[in-house]
C-alpha positions in Angstrom: 2.1 11.3 -18.1 1.0 13.0 -21.1 3.4 14.5 -23.5 2.8 17.2 -20.9 2.8 15.1 -17.9 5.8 13.0 -19.4 7.4 15.7 -17.7 7.0 17.8 -20.0 5.6 15.6 -18.6 7.6 13.5 -19.2 7.3 13.4 -16.3 5.7 11.0 -13.9 5.0 8.6 -15.6 4.1 5.4 -16.3 1.5 3.6 -14.5 0.4 1.0 -16.8 -2.4 1.1 -19.0 -4.4 -1.4 -18.6 -5.5 -3.8 -21.5 -7.5 -6.7 -22.3 -6.5 -9.9 -23.2 -8.4 -11.6 -25.1 -8.1 -15.5 -26.3 -8.9 -17.7 -29.0 -7.6 -21.0 -29.4 -9.0 -23.5 -31.3 -10.3 -27.1 -29.3 -10.9 -30.6 -31.1 -13.6 -32.0 -29.6 -15.3 -35.1 -30.2 -15.5 -36.4 -33.0 -13.2 -34.2 -35.0 -15.5 -30.4 -34.8 -13.4 -27.4 -34.1 -14.8 -24.9 -31.7 -13.4 -21.5 -30.6 -13.2 -21.0 -27.1 -15.0 -17.7 -25.7 -13.1 -14.4 -25.4 -11.0 -14.4 -22.0 -13.4 -12.3 -19.3 -12.1 -9.0 -18.3 -10.0 -9.5 -15.0 -12.2 -8.5 -12.1 -11.2 -5.9 -10.0 -10.9 -5.8 -6.0 -14.7 -5.4 -4.5 -13.8 -2.9 -2.0 -14.3 1.0 -2.8 -10.8 1.2 -4.2 -11.4 -1.5 -6.9 -7.8 -1.9 -7.5 -7.9 -4.0 -11.3 -5.0 -6.4 -12.5 -3.5 -5.5 -15.9 -2.8 -9.0 -17.6 -1.3 -6.7 -20.5 1.0 -4.7 -18.0 2.3 -8.0 -15.7 3.5 -7.1 -12.5 7.5 -6.3 -12.8 7.7 -7.8 -9.5 5.3 -10.6 -8.5 2.7 -9.3 -5.7 -0.7 -9.9 -4.9 -3.7 -7.3 -5.3 -4.0 -5.1 -2.1 -6.1 -5.3 0.6 -9.5 -3.3 0.0 -11.9 -3.2 2.7 -15.1 -1.4 2.7 -14.3 0.9 4.7 -10.8 2.0 3.0 -8.7 4.2 6.0 -8.8 7.6 5.1 -7.3 9.3 8.6 -4.1 10.1 10.0 -0.6 9.9 8.9 1.5 6.9 8.0 5.4 7.0 8.4 7.5 5.0 5.4 11.6 5.3 5.0 13.5 4.6 1.7 16.6 3.7 2.5 18.9 4.5 -0.4 22.4 4.2 -1.4 22.2 7.7 -1.4 20.7 8.4 2.0 17.6 8.5 3.8 14.0 10.0 2.2 11.5 9.9 4.6 7.7 10.2 3.9 4.6 11.1 5.6 1.8 9.7 4.0 -1.2 11.4 4.2 -4.7 9.3 4.2 -6.5 11.7 4.0 -5.3 13.1 0.9 -5.7 9.6 -1.1 -6.6 6.9 1.2 -6.5 4.4 -1.9 -3.3 5.5 -3.2 -1.5 5.2 0.8 -2.9 1.8 1.1 -1.8 0.4 -2.5 1.8 2.0 -1.4 1.6 0.5 2.1 0.9 -3.0 0.4 4.0 -2.5 -2.1 5.7 -1.6 0.7 5.0 -4.7 2.7 5.8 -7.1 0.2 9.2 -5.4 -0.3 8.0 -4.6 -4.2 10.2 -1.1 -3.5 13.6 -2.8 -2.2 16.3 -3.0 -4.5 15.0 -0.7 -7.0 16.8 2.0 -8.7 15.4 5.3 -8.8 15.6 5.5 -13.1 14.7 8.8 -13.7 16.0 12.6 -12.8 14.2 16.0 -14.4 16.4 18.9 -14.4 13.7 21.6 -16.7 13.5 24.8 -15.6 10.4 24.3 -14.1 10.0 20.4 -13.7 12.4 19.0 -10.8 11.5 15.5 -10.0 13.2 12.0 -9.6 11.1 9.3 -10.1 11.4 5.9 -8.6 9.2 3.0 -7.7 9.8 0.7 -11.3 11.7 -2.6 -9.9 12.7 -3.5 -14.1 14.4 0.2 -14.1 13.2 0.7 -17.7 10.2 3.1 -16.8 7.7 0.8 -17.8 7.4 -1.2 -14.8 4.3 -1.4 -12.4 2.7 -3.7 -9.6 0.3 -5.4 -11.9 -2.9 -3.6 -11.6 -3.8 -0.5 -11.6 -6.8 2.6 -9.6 -8.4 5.3 -10.0 -7.1 8.5 -9.3 -7.1 10.3 -6.2 -6.2 14.0 -7.3 -5.5 16.8 -5.6 -8.0 20.3 -6.0 -6.5 22.3 -3.4 -2.7 23.1 -5.1 -2.5 27.0 -6.1 -1.5 28.1 -9.9 2.0 27.5 -10.5 3.4 31.4 -11.2 5.7 30.7 -13.6 2.1 29.6 -15.9 0.3 32.5 -17.3 -2.5 30.6 -18.3 -3.7 29.3 -14.7 -3.3 25.5 -16.2 -0.8 24.0 -14.0 -0.5 24.2 -10.5 2.5 24.0 -7.9 3.4 20.6 -7.1 5.9 22.4 -4.2 9.1 20.8 -2.9 8.5 18.2 -0.6 5.6 17.1 -2.2 4.9 13.1 -3.3 2.8 12.3 -6.1 2.1 9.2 -8.1 3.3 9.0 -11.5 0.5 7.6 -14.6 0.0 7.1 -17.9 -3.6 9.1 -18.4 -6.2 8.9 -16.0 -6.5 6.3 -13.6 -3.3 4.4 -14.8 -2.0 4.8 -11.2 0.5 1.7 -10.2 3.4 1.6 -8.5 5.9 4.3 -9.7 6.1 8.0 -8.2 8.0 10.8 -7.9 9.8 13.0 -5.4 9.8 16.8 -6.0 12.9 18.3 -5.6 12.3 22.0 -6.2 9.0 23.6 -7.2 7.5 22.0 -10.0 4.6 23.2 -12.3 2.2 20.5 -13.5 -1.5 20.1 -14.7 -3.1 18.5 -11.7 -3.9 15.7 -12.9 -0.9 13.4 -10.9 -2.4 12.1 -7.0 -0.4 14.0 -3.9 -0.2 11.3 -1.1 2.3 12.8 1.1 5.0 15.1 2.0 9.1 14.1 2.0 11.1 15.1 5.3 14.2 17.8 5.5 16.4 14.8 5.6 15.0 13.1 2.4 15.2 16.4 0.8 18.8 16.7 1.6 18.9 13.8 -0.3 17.2 14.9 -3.2 19.4 17.6 -3.3 22.6 15.6 -3.1 21.2 13.7 -5.8 20.3 16.6 -8.7 23.9 18.4 -7.5 25.2 14.9 -9.3 23.2 16.0 -12.8 21.6 13.6 -15.3 23.9 11.0 -16.5 24.6 12.2 -20.8 24.9 9.8 -23.1 26.2 9.9 -26.9 23.3 11.4 -28.0 22.4 14.2 -25.8 25.9 15.2 -23.8 23.6 17.4 -21.9 20.6 16.0 -21.2 17.5 17.5 -18.7 16.1 14.8 -18.2 17.3 10.7 -17.9 19.1 8.6 -15.7 20.7 10.3 -12.6 24.5 10.5 -13.0 24.7 9.4 -9.6 23.3 5.7 -9.3 20.0 5.9 -6.7 18.5 2.5 -5.4 16.2 2.2 -2.8 17.6 -0.8 -0.7 14.8 -0.9 1.8 11.4 0.8 1.8 10.1 0.0 5.1 7.3 1.2 7.3 8.5 3.4 10.1 11.2 5.5 10.5 
């Protein structure tokens, strides 16, 4: 997210910004003449409408291939995914109509067990931003799947009642959304909204959290945020109750 986004953005965020690695190597040709290799080509995105793009400067935190990208991305219906965590189950209903490329990527990562045995590394407790962020196997907040893809931003979120400027929108309790590090940098990190939050509508919404999942989130939030020597009463940081996604699986 941007600074506003990083839930202050500080929130959600961190899908990795993609960069192109350019290498120049001196090769010795016959006769002892030095030649310079041509710059490496930009990584090719997948050929479907989602255009999942490799991020060589931001390698995958855990090996995973690029998602399938059929010419006709499924864009109807919902899909159930359950995050079985050490703090309790979190049931998700993914909405293909809202964000078909995002749902396709999330299911791909779930299928390849990318989210299994990964921590939820960030909990926020600002007055207007209360979310749990997950999806980085490295647990640092900087890991991703080695690819990025475009935003599928919501257009129907109501104005946040806590923002008199009307700029921020209401990401309601129970919302499932993608974290990012700027426009079109979605990867694997996502956030779960525990209480109504105010954010600029810069984060793709792709589903909802069920009642059991909200109960799990409430329990995690009640545990607070882990204190540090620098901040004995933080409002943004690692959950005091460590949270691990033991298994993410399609279905209940």
